[in-house]
C-alpha positions as CSV (number, residue, x, y, z in Angstrom):
1,M,0.0,0.0,0.0
2,T,1.4,3.4,-1.0
3,A,1.2,6.7,0.9
4,T,-1.9,8.9,0.0
5,V,-0.4,12.2,0.8
6,L,1.6,14.9,-1.2
7,I,3.8,17.1,0.9
8,Q,5.2,20.5,-0.5
9,V,7.8,22.5,1.4
10,E,8.6,26.1,0.9
11,S,11.4,27.9,2.6
12,I,11.2,31.7,3.2
13,E,14.1,32.9,5.4
14,S,13.8,31.0,8.8
15,K,10.3,29.8,8.0
16,R,9.1,26.6,6.5
17,I,5.7,26.3,4.8
18,V,4.6,22.6,4.7
19,K,1.5,22.0,2.6
20,I,0.0,18.7,3.0
21,V,-2.5,17.3,0.4
22,G,-4.4,14.1,1.2
23,D,-5.4,12.2,4.4
24,I,-2.9,11.9,7.3
25,D,-3.6,8.3,8.4
26,T,-1.7,5.3,9.5
27,V,-0.3,4.8,5.9
28,S,0.7,8.4,5.3
29,A,1.7,9.6,8.8
30,P,5.3,8.1,8.6
31,E,6.0,10.2,5.5
32,V,4.7,13.3,7.2
33,E,6.9,12.5,10.2
34,L,9.9,12.1,8.1
35,T,9.5,15.3,6.3
36,L,9.0,17.3,9.6
37,S,11.9,15.6,11.1
38,S,14.2,16.6,8.1
39,L,12.9,20.1,8.4
40,R,13.7,20.2,12.2
41,A,17.3,19.5,11.2
42,E,17.5,22.9,9.3
43,E,16.6,24.7,12.5
44,A,13.7,26.8,11.2
45,L,12.1,29.2,13.6
46,T,8.6,28.9,12.5
47,F,6.8,26.1,10.7
48,F,3.5,26.8,9.0
49,I,1.7,23.6,8.4
50,D,-1.0,24.2,5.8
51,L,-3.8,21.6,6.4
52,H,-6.3,23.3,3.9
53,S,-6.3,20.1,1.6
54,V,-6.4,17.6,4.4
55,A,-9.9,16.0,4.8
56,Y,-9.0,13.5,7.5
57,I,-6.4,13.0,10.3
58,S,-6.0,9.9,12.3
59,S,-4.8,9.4,15.8
60,M,-1.4,8.4,14.2
61,G,-1.4,11.8,12.4
62,L,-2.2,13.6,15.7
63,R,0.9,11.9,17.3
64,V,3.2,13.0,14.5
65,F,2.1,16.6,15.1
66,L,2.4,16.4,18.8
67,S,5.9,14.9,18.6
68,H,6.9,17.5,16.2
69,L,5.4,20.3,18.4
70,K,7.3,19.0,21.5
71,K,10.7,18.7,19.5
72,T,10.2,22.2,18.0
73,R,9.3,23.9,21.2
74,S,12.4,22.5,22.9
75,S,14.5,24.2,20.3
76,G,12.6,27.6,20.5
77,S,10.6,27.1,17.3
78,R,6.9,27.5,16.7
79,V,4.3,25.5,14.9
80,I,1.3,27.1,13.4
81,L,-1.4,24.9,12.0
82,C,-3.3,26.7,9.2
83,G,-6.5,26.3,7.1
84,A,-7.8,23.0,8.7
85,N,-11.4,22.2,7.8
86,H,-14.0,22.0,10.5
87,L,-13.7,18.1,10.7
88,V,-9.9,18.2,11.3
89,V,-10.4,20.9,13.8
90,E,-12.9,18.8,15.6
91,V,-10.4,16.0,15.8
92,F,-7.9,18.3,17.4
93,R,-10.6,19.7,19.7
94,I,-11.9,16.3,20.9
95,S,-8.3,15.2,21.4
96,G,-7.6,18.3,23.5
97,F,-4.9,19.4,21.1
98,T,-6.5,22.8,20.3
99,S,-5.0,24.2,23.6
100,L,-1.6,22.9,22.6
101,F,-1.4,24.2,19.0
102,E,-1.5,27.8,17.5
103,M,-4.2,27.4,14.7
104,C,-5.2,29.9,12.1
105,D,-8.1,29.9,9.5
106,S,-5.7,30.2,6.5
107,L,-2.1,30.2,5.7
108,E,-2.3,33.9,4.5
109,G,-3.8,34.9,7.9
110,A,-1.0,33.0,9.8
111,M,1.7,34.6,7.7
112,A,0.3,38.0,8.4
113,M,0.0,37.3,12.1
114,F,3.2,35.4,12.7
115,G,5.3,35.8,9.6
Protein backbone atom coordinates (compact mmCIF):
# COMPACT_ATOMS: atom_id res chain seq x y z
CA MET A 1 0.00 0.00 0.00
CA THR A 2 1.43 3.41 -0.94
CA ALA A 3 1.12 6.69 0.92
CA THR A 4 -1.83 8.83 -0.05
CA VAL A 5 -0.32 12.19 0.80
CA LEU A 6 1.57 14.88 -1.09
CA ILE A 7 3.86 17.19 0.88
CA GLN A 8 5.24 20.43 -0.53
CA VAL A 9 7.77 22.50 1.37
CA GLU A 10 8.60 26.14 0.77
CA SER A 11 11.35 28.02 2.60
CA ILE A 12 11.19 31.74 3.28
CA GLU A 13 14.15 32.88 5.39
CA SER A 14 13.84 31.02 8.72
CA LYS A 15 10.28 29.89 8.00
CA ARG A 16 9.08 26.62 6.51
CA ILE A 17 5.69 26.33 4.86
CA VAL A 18 4.58 22.70 4.75
CA LYS A 19 1.55 22.10 2.52
CA ILE A 20 -0.06 18.71 2.98
CA VAL A 21 -2.52 17.33 0.42
CA GLY A 22 -4.42 14.18 1.27
CA ASP A 23 -5.42 12.28 4.38
CA ILE A 24 -2.98 11.91 7.26
CA ASP A 25 -3.58 8.35 8.40
CA THR A 26 -1.64 5.29 9.49
CA VAL A 27 -0.24 4.82 5.97
CA SER A 28 0.79 8.42 5.28
CA ALA A 29 1.75 9.61 8.80
CA PRO A 30 5.29 8.15 8.60
CA GLU A 31 5.95 10.20 5.45
CA VAL A 32 4.70 13.37 7.17
CA GLU A 33 6.87 12.54 10.19
CA LEU A 34 9.95 12.00 8.02
CA THR A 35 9.43 15.35 6.27
CA LEU A 36 8.95 17.25 9.53
CA SER A 37 11.96 15.53 11.08
CA SER A 38 14.21 16.55 8.19
CA LEU A 39 12.93 20.13 8.41
CA ARG A 40 13.69 20.30 12.15
CA ALA A 41 17.31 19.53 11.27
CA GLU A 42 17.37 22.81 9.29
CA GLU A 43 16.63 24.69 12.51
CA ALA A 44 13.77 26.77 11.13
CA LEU A 45 12.21 29.21 13.58
CA THR A 46 8.60 28.90 12.40
CA PHE A 47 6.71 26.03 10.81
CA PHE A 48 3.47 26.89 9.03
CA ILE A 49 1.65 23.62 8.38
CA ASP A 50 -1.06 24.18 5.78
CA LEU A 51 -3.87 21.65 6.31
CA HIS A 52 -6.25 23.25 3.82
CA SER A 53 -6.22 20.14 1.61
CA VAL A 54 -6.41 17.57 4.41
CA ALA A 55 -9.86 16.03 4.79
CA TYR A 56 -9.01 13.51 7.52
CA ILE A 57 -6.42 13.02 10.25
CA SER A 58 -6.10 9.86 12.33
CA SER A 59 -4.71 9.42 15.83
CA MET A 60 -1.39 8.47 14.22
CA GLY A 61 -1.38 11.85 12.44
CA LEU A 62 -2.12 13.61 15.71
CA ARG A 63 0.84 11.85 17.33
CA VAL A 64 3.13 13.02 14.51
CA PHE A 65 2.09 16.64 15.04
CA LEU A 66 2.35 16.40 18.83
CA SER A 67 5.83 14.90 18.59
CA HIS A 68 6.89 17.62 16.14
CA LEU A 69 5.47 20.31 18.43
CA LYS A 70 7.35 19.01 21.48
CA LYS A 71 10.64 18.76 19.59
CA THR A 72 10.34 22.21 17.99
CA ARG A 73 9.33 23.93 21.22
CA SER A 74 12.41 22.55 22.96
CA SER A 75 14.54 24.27 20.32
CA GLY A 76 12.60 27.55 20.51
CA SER A 77 10.69 27.15 17.25
CA ARG A 78 6.95 27.47 16.81
CA VAL A 79 4.37 25.46 14.89
CA ILE A 80 1.25 27.08 13.42
CA LEU A 81 -1.46 24.89 11.91
CA CYS A 82 -3.31 26.68 9.13
CA GLY A 83 -6.48 26.24 7.12
CA ALA A 84 -7.81 23.05 8.70
CA ASN A 85 -11.42 22.26 7.81
CA HIS A 86 -14.02 21.93 10.55
CA LEU A 87 -13.73 18.12 10.70
CA VAL A 88 -9.96 18.21 11.22
CA VAL A 89 -10.31 21.01 13.79
CA GLU A 90 -12.93 18.90 15.57
CA VAL A 91 -10.47 15.97 15.81
CA PHE A 92 -7.91 18.32 17.37
CA ARG A 93 -10.58 19.72 19.72
CA ILE A 94 -11.85 16.31 20.87
CA SER A 95 -8.26 15.21 21.47
CA GLY A 96 -7.60 18.30 23.57
CA PHE A 97 -4.93 19.47 21.14
CA THR A 98 -6.46 22.87 20.30
CA SER A 99 -5.02 24.16 23.57
CA LEU A 100 -1.55 22.99 22.55
CA PHE A 101 -1.34 24.25 18.98
CA GLU A 102 -1.50 27.72 17.49
CA MET A 103 -4.17 27.48 14.79
CA CYS A 104 -5.23 29.94 12.08
CA ASP A 105 -8.08 29.82 9.58
CA SER A 106 -5.73 30.28 6.63
CA LEU A 107 -2.08 30.23 5.66
CA GLU A 108 -2.35 33.85 4.55
CA GLY A 109 -3.76 34.88 7.94
CA ALA A 110 -1.07 32.96 9.78
CA MET A 111 1.68 34.52 7.67
CA ALA A 112 0.26 37.99 8.34
CA MET A 113 -0.01 37.32 12.07
CA PHE A 114 3.18 35.35 12.72
CA GLY A 115 5.26 35.90 9.58
